[in-house]
C-alpha positions, 0 to 999 in steps of 0.5 A: 912568549916560548922561552917560559916552556921547557918540557925537560923540566916540566915546564909548560906554556898555560894560559888556563888552569883544569877548572877554566880559571884564566892563570896566564893574562898576557896570554888570553887572546881579547875575544868576547864571550860570544866568540869563544861560545862559538868557538866551544860550540864548533868544537863540541860539534865536529869533536861529535861529527868525528866520533859518529864518523869514526864509528861508521868508518868502524863498521865499514860503512866508510872508507879510509878516514883520517881521525880528528880527535885532539885537533878540533882548537887549532881548526876551531881557530883557524876557522875564526881567524879565516874570511871567506875569500881566503884559502884553506889547504887542508892535511887530513884532520881539519874537519872542524874548519870544514864544518866551521866554515860551511861545509855540511856533515852530507858533504863531508859523509859522500867525501869520506865514502868516495863519492867525487861530488862530495868534494864541492863544498857548496857554501865552504869556497876557497877550501881544497880536499883533503890531501892525505899523503904528508906534506903533499899540500905544501906545493898547492898552497904555496901555488896560490899563495903565489897566485895571490901575491901575484895578482895583489888579492887581500887573501890569505892561504893557510895550510895544515901538515 
């Protein structure tokens, strides 16, 4: 798959052209129109929420906030795959995944405003709070994965760096 990709020779792995036409059907995922539309809506909502939160952060109404701009697709893809019982151990640009798994904007605003109860995420169980230090969440993900393996559970841990 990646043998065709070579940035030095300006060759890239591309599935869709700029007009939305599928040019490489071999790598196009087998999804329904409804699944594609849901993924697009989730990404659009995440982008809109991100732009709003960045605006509030620049106004001093929210504290530290890592913009998610440009990261919506990976969070959206994992949201399509992750089951309710699976674990998500995020870095700091997976807001779209929180939203897709049921976190509310209110909870996210509370979290980024520094309120402890903002990290409860009532509907999106098995999601840890954001971890800003680079790669520190890998230890948490490894521990959860070890527990899943030890107890022979049917779960997956998704983590990001």
